[in-house]
N, C-alpha and C positions, 0 to 999 in steps of 0.2 A: 165668585160668591160675594154678594153685597155685604159689606161690613156694617152690622147694626146690632143693637141689643135693646132689650126692654128694660128701661130704668125701674128701680124699686123705690116706691114712695114710702113715706114714713108710716102710712097706714098699713101697707103691705108688710113692712118690716115688723110692725107690731103684731100683725096676724100670724107671722111665722113663729113668733114666740109662743103661740098657743100649742105648737107641736111638742114643746117640752112638758106640757101638761100630761101627755101620754106617759112619759117616764115617771112623773110625780105620782100619777094615778096608780101605775103599776107598783111603785114603791110602797104607797099607802095600802093598797089592796093586799099585797104580799107581806106587809109588815117588814120591809127591808130596812127602814129607818134612814133612807137616803134623801128624804124630801128637803131637809134643810140644806144639805150639801148641793143638791141640784139647783135650788134657788140661788145659793151663793155663787156657784160656778157659772150659772147662766148670766147673772148680773155682772160678775167680774169680766166674763168674756165679752159681753156687749160693750161695757164701758171701755175696756182695753182696746178693742178693735176700733171703736169710734174715735178714740184718742189717737191711735196709731194712724188712722185714715187722715185725720187733720194734720198731724205732724208730717206724714209722708207727702201730702199735697203741698205743704209749705216747702219741704226740702226739694221736691221736684221742681217747684217754681224757682227757687234760688239757684239750683244747679251749682252749688259751691262745694268744691272737694273737701274743705274742712268740715262742713256740716255732714257730708256723706260719711267721712271718717269717724266723726263723733257718733253718729247713729250706729255705725258698724261696731265701734268699741262698746257702746251701750248694749247692743243686742248680744254681742259676744260675752260680755260680763254676766248678763242675766242667764245665758245658756250655761256658762261655766258653773255658776252658783247652783242652778237647778240640777245639773248633772250630779254634783256632789251631794246635794240634799236628798237624793234618792238612794244613797248608799248608807249602810248601817255601820260600817267600820271606816274610820278616817285617820289620817296622820297629819302632822303639823302643816305641811306645805301643800296639802291636797287641793285647796281652792286655787292657789296660784298655778299649780301644775295643770289643773283642769282648764283654766282660762288660757294659759299659754298654748296648750295642745289644740284647743278649739280655734283660737285666733290664728295660729300658724296654718292649720289645715284649711280652715274656711276661707281665709284671705287669699291663700295661694291658689286654691281650686277656683274660687269665684273670679279672681283676676285673670287666670288663664282662660276661663270659659268666656268671660265678657270680652276680653281683648284679643285672645288668640283664636277663638272659635266663632262666636257671634260677631265679633269685630264691631262693637258699638262705636259711635262717633267720638265719644269721650271715654277715657279709661275708667272714670268714676261715674259714668252715666247712671244716675239714681234709678231711672226707669228699669234698667236691667240689673244693676249691681245689687240694690237693696232686696228686691224680691228673691233673686237667686241666692243671695247670702242667707236670707231667712230660711229657705228650704234646706240649704246645706247645713245650717246651724241646727235646725230641728232634728234632723236625722243624726247629726254628729252628737248631739246631746243624748239621744237614746243609746247610741253605740257606746259612748263614754260611760254612762251610768251602768249599763249592763256589763261591760268589760271590767270596770273598776270593782263592781260588787262581786263578780265571779272570781277575780284575781285575789282579792283580799280574803274572801271566804275560803278559797282553796288553800291559801297560805296557812290559814288557821287550822283547817281540817287536816292538811298534809304536813303539818309541822314536823312530826317525828320522822317521816320519810325524807323530807328535805334536809333536816339536820343530820340524819344518818348518812346521806350522800355527801354532805359537806365534810363530815368526820372522816369518811373514807377517801377524801382527797379530791372530790369533785369541785369545780369552780362554782361560784354563785349562779352563773348563767346555766351551767349544765344541770345543777340541782333544781332550778326553777323553770327549766325549759318546758316541761309538760304543762305546768300551771300557766305560763305565759301563752302557750299555744291555745289552751282551752279558753282563756279569757278573750283572746283575739277572735276566736271562732264565735264565741257567744256575742261579742259586740257586732259582728258582721251578719249574723243570722237574720235579723229583721229586714235588712236591706236586700239580702239575697232572696228571701221568701217573697218580698214585695215584687222584685224583678221577675220572679218565676211566673207569677199569675197576672202581671200587668197587661191590660188589653184584653184578657180573656175573662177573668173574674172581676177585675176592678178597672175603672177609668180614673186615672190620677186627677187630683183636684186642679192642678195647673192646666192640664189639657182641657178639662171640663170648663174651667173658667174662660179660657180663650175661645172655645166653641160658643159659649153663651154670649161672649162679647162680640161675636160675629166673624171670628177667624175661620178659615176653611179647616175641616178636620185634618187634611193632609199636612197643612202647615203647623197645626197644633201638635200633631204627632211628632214632627221633626223637632220642635222645641222640647217636647217631653222627653224624647230620647237623649238629647243633649243634657238636659237637667238630671235625668236619672244617672247617667254616667258621672256627672259632676258630684251628685250626692254619694254615689258608691265610692268615688275616689276620696271625697272629704271624710266620709265615715272611716274608711280604712286608715287614712293618715292620722286622724284624730285618735283612734283606738290604739294604734301602734305607738304614737307619741306618749299618750297618757300612761300606758302600761310600762313602757321603758322608763319613764320618769318615776313611776311608782316603784318599779323594781330597784332603781338606785336609791330611792328613799328608804326602802325597807331591808336592803342588804348593804352592809358596809364594805369598805375596801379590803377588809380582812376576810372576806367571804363568809360572813356570819349573818344569819337571819335575825333581824331586830324587830320581833313582833311586839316588844314593849312600846314601840313607837305608835302602835295602833290603839285607837280609842273606840269603844263601842258606844254608839248613840242610841238611846232608847226612844 
């Protein structure tokens, strides 16, 4: 299959923006009040993607490991902050724990995939490392926010039950086991649901992009399978790490639940 793609001109890009008018029109007709948010979200998305495109083109040209690591740390920092900002209850070190969890999981999984499976020419090859990292981070962010929110909400709602178990001699891990399990399940559900219908109900964006760029469908499918497994592993590692760190932040060494460390953000 000949590798080719149809380039998108500035005019065509501007015409595509007209599609958002459908959303704005529906919002106005149904009085949903989302017109302003849609305009702002669309503008931010376009500006951010154009800037990212310029930065990545520059990084790809340099092929410098220090710049690749800098971009990685920047992306991970934003993912860690965004994951916490989606939660209603927070504790003192939650931002640091979120960043550390996502960094550890995303870097480990991305490095193993790029170097152990794809076997790119360079361990930091930005053509492979940065796009794959972005996909792992995006899903890890969702898993982190869902797991964190479920864990802390359940601690608050099950407080009496957990403290009763602790009073009867249960360890902190035994008392919080069900809460931890439910939080991890919640964090993994979106990834599992996506995998269940992939290829039948939905065609993933990465696979679609490769096909549009001229890659053969069979080759695009192979890359997509590798990436989905990487995403699932990254999400699992991230959710497990953040929940364990949160567990130790909210239970002390004397096996006491310290909910006073939680603050509710309105």
